[in-house]
N, CA, C and O of each residue as an XYZ file, in Angstrom:
508
protein
N       4.878     54.757    -27.271
C       3.863     53.893    -26.764
C       4.575     52.993    -25.598
O       5.715     52.547    -25.729
N       3.826     52.799    -24.533
C       4.513     52.108    -23.411
C       4.281     50.675    -23.645
O       3.535     50.257    -24.531
N       5.002     49.862    -22.753
C       4.994     48.456    -22.874
C       3.583     47.917    -22.388
O       3.096     46.866    -22.804
N       3.018     48.702    -21.519
C       1.626     48.282    -20.901
C       0.537     48.537    -22.019
O      -0.367     47.729    -22.230
N       0.679     49.653    -22.681
C      -0.193     49.898    -23.880
C      -0.183     48.868    -24.925
O      -1.240     48.507    -25.443
N       0.969     48.369    -25.267
C       1.242     47.424    -26.277
C       0.642     46.142    -25.745
O      -0.029     45.473    -26.530
N       0.807     45.713    -24.481
C       0.394     44.644    -23.874
C      -1.180     44.490    -24.008
O      -1.745     43.484    -24.437
N      -1.805     45.678    -23.560
C      -3.238     45.861    -23.471
C      -3.928     45.709    -25.058
O      -5.054     45.239    -25.219
N      -3.140     46.143    -26.089
C      -3.585     46.115    -27.270
C      -3.592     44.682    -27.782
O      -4.559     44.245    -28.407
N      -2.472     43.922    -27.509
C      -2.431     42.490    -27.906
C      -3.529     41.692    -27.102
O      -4.143     40.742    -27.589
N      -3.699     42.124    -25.943
C      -4.766     41.327    -25.072
C      -6.121     41.512    -25.738
O      -6.892     40.554    -25.808
N      -6.442     42.696    -26.227
C      -7.753     43.077    -26.954
C      -7.816     42.179    -28.158
O      -8.867     41.580    -28.386
N      -6.756     42.036    -28.958
C      -6.690     41.298    -30.175
C      -6.903     39.870    -29.822
O      -7.722     39.200    -30.451
N      -6.160     39.340    -28.782
C      -6.511     37.913    -28.421
C      -7.902     37.617    -28.058
O      -8.425     36.550    -28.382
N      -8.531     38.545    -27.381
C      -9.882     38.373    -27.075
C     -10.689     38.436    -28.185
O     -11.670     37.692    -28.195
N     -10.478     39.209    -29.184
C     -11.184     39.239    -30.474
C     -11.037     37.903    -31.218
O     -12.017     37.378    -31.746
N      -9.812     37.351    -31.260
C      -9.588     36.146    -31.953
C     -10.349     35.080    -31.229
O     -10.873     34.228    -31.947
N     -10.505     34.974    -29.912
C     -11.183     34.022    -29.167
C     -12.726     34.106    -29.548
O     -13.418     33.121    -29.803
N     -13.150     35.381    -29.550
C     -14.600     35.534    -29.981
C     -14.775     34.957    -31.486
O     -15.691     34.184    -31.767
N     -13.938     35.343    -32.304
C     -14.005     34.940    -33.647
C     -14.075     33.392    -33.838
O     -14.834     32.836    -34.632
N     -13.206     32.780    -33.029
C     -13.214     31.393    -32.988
C     -14.531     30.696    -32.631
O     -14.965     29.705    -33.217
N     -15.111     31.317    -31.614
C     -16.534     30.831    -31.211
C     -17.488     31.118    -32.316
O     -18.352     30.299    -32.627
N     -17.347     32.277    -32.922
C     -18.326     32.646    -34.013
C     -18.246     31.603    -35.161
O     -19.270     31.135    -35.658
N     -16.918     31.231    -35.593
C     -16.785     30.365    -36.578
C     -17.300     29.099    -36.181
O     -17.982     28.489    -37.005
N     -17.083     28.579    -35.013
C     -17.531     27.300    -34.405
C     -19.083     27.242    -34.711
O     -19.605     26.417    -35.461
N     -19.737     28.235    -34.023
C     -21.243     28.216    -34.065
C     -21.707     28.345    -35.469
O     -22.731     27.734    -35.776
N     -21.078     29.073    -36.386
C     -21.577     29.253    -37.793
C     -21.338     27.945    -38.565
O     -22.113     27.558    -39.440
N     -20.242     27.293    -38.203
C     -19.900     25.924    -38.909
C     -21.101     24.979    -38.537
O     -21.548     24.277    -39.443
N     -21.640     24.900    -37.337
C     -22.554     24.057    -36.922
C     -24.060     24.449    -37.417
O     -24.988     23.643    -37.363
N     -24.178     25.643    -37.853
C     -25.567     26.163    -38.318
C     -25.947     25.498    -39.634
O     -25.091     25.459    -40.518
N     -27.107     24.993    -39.840
C     -27.441     24.202    -41.036
C     -27.693     25.228    -42.211
O     -27.734     24.844    -43.380
N     -27.857     26.515    -41.860
C     -28.021     27.550    -42.937
C     -26.711     27.865    -43.614
O     -26.705     28.575    -44.619
N     -25.651     27.389    -43.131
C     -24.286     27.784    -43.600
C     -24.067     27.120    -44.925
O     -24.324     25.918    -45.000
N     -23.598     27.797    -46.042
C     -23.391     27.212    -47.388
C     -22.105     26.233    -47.202
O     -21.223     26.390    -46.357
N     -22.177     25.255    -48.104
C     -21.122     24.099    -47.941
C     -19.772     24.762    -48.211
O     -18.832     24.377    -47.517
N     -19.549     25.712    -49.131
C     -18.150     26.227    -49.466
C     -17.663     27.021    -48.307
O     -16.452     27.089    -48.096
N     -18.579     27.668    -47.490
C     -18.098     28.455    -46.342
C     -17.695     27.483    -45.304
O     -16.673     27.655    -44.641
N     -18.469     26.476    -45.152
C     -18.166     25.343    -44.004
C     -16.789     24.804    -44.321
O     -15.914     24.672    -43.466
N     -16.644     24.487    -45.648
C     -15.410     23.882    -46.011
C     -14.203     24.831    -45.702
O     -13.182     24.366    -45.198
N     -14.318     26.148    -46.000
C     -13.267     27.016    -45.839
C     -13.001     27.247    -44.369
O     -11.841     27.359    -43.972
N     -14.049     27.325    -43.534
C     -13.880     27.267    -42.080
C     -13.011     26.078    -41.559
O     -12.032     26.187    -40.822
N     -13.503     24.994    -42.035
C     -12.650     23.893    -41.705
C     -11.216     23.814    -42.133
O     -10.372     23.291    -41.405
N     -10.932     24.323    -43.296
C      -9.502     24.464    -43.719
C      -8.737     25.399    -42.947
O      -7.544     25.188    -42.730
N      -9.346     26.445    -42.503
C      -8.656     27.502    -41.651
C      -8.377     26.917    -40.337
O      -7.262     27.016    -39.824
N      -9.387     26.290    -39.758
C      -9.154     25.611    -38.430
C      -8.094     24.427    -38.521
O      -7.260     24.249    -37.634
N      -8.181     23.682    -39.583
C      -7.182     22.620    -39.841
C      -5.733     23.257    -40.078
O      -4.745     22.627    -39.701
N      -5.611     24.394    -40.647
C      -4.329     24.939    -40.806
C      -3.775     25.511    -39.476
O      -2.589     25.449    -39.153
N      -4.734     26.057    -38.761
C      -4.370     26.707    -37.399
C      -3.898     25.616    -36.462
O      -2.966     25.866    -35.699
N      -4.463     24.440    -36.463
C      -4.037     23.441    -35.439
C      -3.179     22.353    -36.062
O      -2.855     21.402    -35.351
N      -2.787     22.409    -37.316
C      -1.935     21.533    -38.006
C      -0.491     21.616    -37.580
O       0.028     22.729    -37.500
N       0.155     20.600    -37.317
C       1.664     20.631    -37.072
C       2.494     21.086    -38.195
O       3.650     21.477    -38.029
N       1.900     21.037    -39.357
C       2.637     21.247    -40.630
C       2.264     22.633    -41.243
O       1.102     22.842    -41.591
N       3.258     23.605    -41.382
C       3.064     24.848    -41.806
C       3.648     25.025    -43.146
O       4.483     24.224    -43.566
N       3.222     26.109    -43.889
C       3.696     26.326    -45.257
C       5.200     26.695    -45.147
O       6.018     26.293    -45.974
N       5.545     27.519    -44.034
C       6.878     27.817    -43.736
C       7.229     27.278    -42.451
O       6.540     27.613    -41.488
N       8.234     26.463    -42.285
C       8.476     25.835    -41.065
C       8.797     26.865    -39.960
O       9.399     27.877    -40.318
N       8.437     26.713    -38.540
C       8.588     27.584    -37.634
C      10.025     27.798    -37.258
O      10.329     28.861    -36.718
N      10.894     26.926    -37.484
C      12.350     27.019    -37.252
C      13.130     28.047    -38.142
O      14.292     28.378    -37.906
N      12.391     28.513    -39.172
C      12.950     29.573    -40.103
C      12.805     30.811    -39.473
O      11.653     31.226    -39.343
N      13.870     31.592    -38.990
C      13.696     32.829    -38.312
C      12.726     33.811    -38.942
O      12.774     34.024    -40.154
N      11.952     34.345    -38.247
C      10.973     35.460    -38.575
C       9.867     34.925    -39.477
O       8.687     34.996    -39.133
N      10.265     34.379    -40.657
C       9.268     33.893    -41.762
C       8.392     32.662    -41.165
O       7.256     32.426    -41.576
N       8.946     32.008    -40.292
C       8.382     30.757    -39.730
C       7.113     31.165    -39.001
O       6.105     30.485    -39.188
N       7.067     32.262    -38.148
C       6.022     32.687    -37.420
C       5.189     33.674    -38.128
O       3.997     33.819    -37.859
N       5.836     34.387    -39.073
C       5.097     35.414    -39.893
C       3.927     34.777    -40.676
O       2.863     35.388    -40.772
N       4.099     33.572    -41.232
C       3.118     32.994    -42.001
C       1.783     32.711    -40.992
O       0.619     32.895    -41.348
N       2.148     32.289    -39.838
C       1.096     32.041    -38.897
C       0.305     33.379    -38.486
O      -0.907     33.365    -38.269
N       1.067     34.492    -38.403
C       0.536     35.657    -37.975
C      -0.206     36.443    -39.141
O      -0.946     37.391    -38.882
N       0.028     36.003    -40.434
C      -0.655     36.525    -41.558
C      -1.867     35.538    -42.120
O      -3.004     35.936    -42.373
N      -1.500     34.467    -42.233
C      -2.315     33.447    -42.951
C      -3.543     33.164    -42.110
O      -4.635     33.127    -42.675
N      -3.453     32.960    -40.804
C      -4.598     32.502    -39.956
C      -5.544     33.714    -39.783
O      -6.750     33.563    -39.980
N      -5.030     34.923    -39.417
C      -6.058     36.095    -39.337
C      -6.732     36.389    -40.757
O      -7.920     36.704    -40.828
N      -5.989     36.281    -41.781
C      -6.510     36.540    -43.048
C      -7.679     35.419    -43.423
O      -8.727     35.708    -44.001
N      -7.323     34.164    -43.011
C      -8.423     33.003    -43.278
C      -9.580     33.435    -42.463
O     -10.688     33.520    -42.992
N      -9.397     33.720    -41.189
C     -10.491     33.975    -40.344
C     -11.401     35.173    -40.925
O     -12.631     35.145    -40.959
N     -10.642     36.159    -41.346
C     -11.385     37.311    -41.987
C     -12.093     36.874    -43.103
O     -13.289     37.159    -43.171
N     -11.538     36.202    -44.033
C     -12.330     35.623    -45.268
C     -13.455     34.894    -45.075
O     -14.485     35.046    -45.731
N     -13.256     33.881    -43.949
C     -14.354     33.008    -43.584
C     -15.528     33.736    -43.016
O     -16.691     33.368    -43.180
N     -15.152     34.813    -42.323
C     -16.291     35.657    -41.676
C     -17.088     36.269    -42.930
O     -18.318     36.304    -42.903
N     -16.437     36.696    -43.909
C     -17.057     37.341    -45.004
C     -17.846     36.362    -45.929
O     -18.644     36.819    -46.747
N     -17.642     35.077    -45.813
C     -18.257     33.991    -46.559
C     -19.636     33.682    -45.837
O     -20.555     33.216    -46.510
N     -19.791     33.915    -44.566
C     -20.880     33.521    -43.706
C     -22.113     34.482    -44.041
O     -21.953     35.703    -44.060
N     -23.208     33.955    -44.276
C     -24.451     34.695    -44.536
C     -24.781     35.657    -43.320
O     -24.580     35.306    -42.157
N     -25.281     36.846    -43.652
C     -25.557     37.758    -42.461
C     -26.417     37.191    -41.271
O     -26.067     37.337    -40.100
N     -27.499     36.572    -41.626
C     -28.224     36.004    -40.477
C     -27.538     34.986    -39.608
O     -27.672     34.943    -38.385
N     -26.768     34.142    -40.345
C     -26.010     33.173    -39.550
C     -24.914     33.779    -38.736
O     -24.666     33.366    -37.603
N     -24.244     34.772    -39.313
C     -23.187     35.517    -38.656
C     -23.746     36.260    -37.505
O     -23.073     36.332    -36.477
N     -24.826     36.781    -37.568
C     -25.529     37.599    -36.562
C     -25.804     36.628    -35.331
O     -25.412     36.897    -34.196
N     -26.509     35.481    -35.656
C     -26.868     34.534    -34.650
C     -25.538     33.904    -34.049
O     -25.468     33.750    -32.830
N     -24.614     33.583    -34.769
C     -23.220     33.032    -34.240
C     -22.704     34.075    -33.297
O     -22.401     33.733    -32.154
N     -22.587     35.259    -33.666
C     -22.048     36.352    -32.794
C     -22.773     36.406    -31.507
O     -22.173     36.507    -30.437
N     -24.140     36.335    -31.607
C     -25.065     36.489    -30.366
C     -24.643     35.139    -29.388
O     -24.406     35.270    -28.187
N     -24.595     33.977    -30.019
C     -24.248     32.789    -29.255
C     -22.796     32.863    -28.638
O     -22.575     32.444    -27.502
N     -21.854     33.395    -29.411
C     -20.475     33.463    -28.909
C     -20.421     34.535    -27.758
O     -19.755     34.297    -26.751
N     -21.088     35.666    -27.894
C     -21.228     36.590    -26.849
C     -21.707     35.985    -25.453
O     -21.159     36.223    -24.377
N     -22.678     35.266    -25.618
C     -23.390     34.609    -24.493
C     -22.270     33.523    -23.920
O     -22.070     33.472    -22.706
N     -21.680     32.816    -24.667
C     -20.682     31.811    -24.308
C     -19.587     32.465    -23.627
O     -19.143     31.980    -22.586
N     -19.108     33.539    -24.132
C     -17.957     34.258    -23.499
C     -18.261     35.060    -22.118
O     -17.400     35.272    -21.264
N     -19.634     35.479    -22.030
C     -20.031     36.090    -20.789
C     -20.195     35.151    -19.664
O     -20.137     35.563    -18.506
N     -20.390     33.946    -19.938
C     -20.626     32.938    -18.833
C     -19.284     32.733    -18.125
O     -18.203     32.744    -18.714
N     -19.441     32.553    -16.853
C     -18.174     32.314    -16.014
C     -18.049     30.792    -15.951
O     -19.013     30.075    -15.686
N     -16.924     30.367    -16.183
C     -16.672     28.844    -16.185
C     -16.815     28.299    -14.733
O     -16.444     28.932    -13.745
N     -17.351     27.145    -14.702
C     -17.595     26.493    -13.420
C     -16.713     25.209    -13.477
O     -16.806     24.385    -14.387
N     -15.811     25.104    -12.380
C     -14.933     24.028    -12.381
C     -15.250     23.309    -10.987
O     -14.638     23.575     -9.952
N     -16.160     22.474    -11.070
C     -16.647     21.823     -9.860
C     -15.537     20.826     -9.310
O     -15.232     20.714     -8.122
N     -14.985     20.120    -10.375
C     -14.058     19.071     -9.873
C     -12.814     19.728     -9.226
O     -12.236     19.223     -8.264
N     -12.437     20.894     -9.821
C     -11.221     21.637     -9.340
C     -11.548     22.198     -7.917
O     -10.685     22.228     -7.040
N     -12.795     22.630     -7.726
C     -13.162     23.128     -6.353
C     -13.157     22.018     -5.392
O     -12.760     22.274     -4.255
N     -13.576     20.695     -5.702
C     -13.629     19.628     -4.843
C     -12.082     19.385     -4.547
O     -11.687     19.211     -3.394
N     -11.265     19.381     -5.599
C      -9.799     18.901     -5.258
C      -9.233     19.959     -4.326
O      -8.465     19.528     -3.466
N      -9.482     21.321     -4.339
C      -8.785     22.278     -3.591
C      -9.395     22.043     -2.168
O      -8.646     22.012     -1.192
N     -10.760     21.875     -2.038
C     -11.267     21.623     -0.670
C     -10.714     20.289     -0.001
O     -10.454     20.246      1.202
N     -10.558     19.263     -0.807
C      -9.984     18.136     -0.211
C      -8.469     18.308      0.206
O      -7.983     17.628      1.110
N      -7.758     19.239     -0.490
C      -6.403     19.451     -0.267
C      -6.328     20.315      0.983
O      -5.473     20.009      1.814
N      -7.081     21.305      1.206
C      -7.207     21.956      2.449
C      -7.573     21.263      3.635
O      -6.943     21.450      4.676
N      -8.664     20.375      3.562
C      -9.021     19.444      4.569
C      -7.747     18.483      4.943
O      -7.470     18.223      6.114
N      -7.112     18.056      3.993
C      -5.888     17.213      4.328
C      -4.950     18.015      5.145
O      -4.588     17.642      6.261
N      -4.541     19.161      4.567
C      -3.582     20.089      5.321
C      -4.132     20.347      6.678
O      -3.326     20.166      7.591
N      -5.310     20.725      7.006
C      -5.802     20.949      8.220
C      -5.805     19.721      9.151
O      -5.485     19.846     10.333
N      -6.174     18.505      8.610
C      -6.124     17.310      9.308
C      -4.674     16.979      9.638
O      -4.455     16.463     10.733
N      -3.715     17.207      8.854
C      -2.370     16.871      9.182
C      -1.826     17.706     10.286
O      -1.187     17.266     11.242
N      -2.157     19.034     10.056
C      -1.800     19.945     11.367
C      -2.303     19.635     12.515
O      -1.579     19.731     13.506
N      -3.650     19.196     12.644
C      -4.249     18.781     13.873
C      -3.620     17.568     14.330
O      -3.274     17.493     15.509
N      -3.428     16.582     13.511
C      -2.699     15.440     13.849
C      -1.260     15.554     14.463
O      -0.867     14.857     15.399
N      -0.547     16.481     13.846
C       0.771     16.912     14.367
C       0.657     17.586     15.722
O       1.396     17.243     16.645
N      -0.198     18.476     15.849
C      -0.397     19.275     17.153
C      -0.773     18.279     18.264
O      -0.207     18.305     19.357
N      -1.757     17.389     17.952
C      -2.310     16.561     19.073
C      -1.386     15.269     19.148
O      -1.608     14.399     19.990
């Protein structure tokens, strides 16, 4: 297997985790979600974003191995706890969210102002 094949496979998995994160977010907010599934989703998200791990990251191999095993396992179990209609609706909403292109109006304004400043300084220097 080539390095590019390995990178592409990891890229696909990362996109899958991103979609799963949106699915869990939308499912968590759905009123049809049972309380125990909602609590489990909250625990998985809390563990993923918590600075405290079961095995500290500074321990070689084992420190990151728990993150690579526990979080995907938690996401997978959380998906199985979600009722089918809620999961279907959440997947649909996540797909819509991921297919939208992000709009960064403030960033576009800053880039335009930067280039106007550069052109203005060049004109001022030339004249």
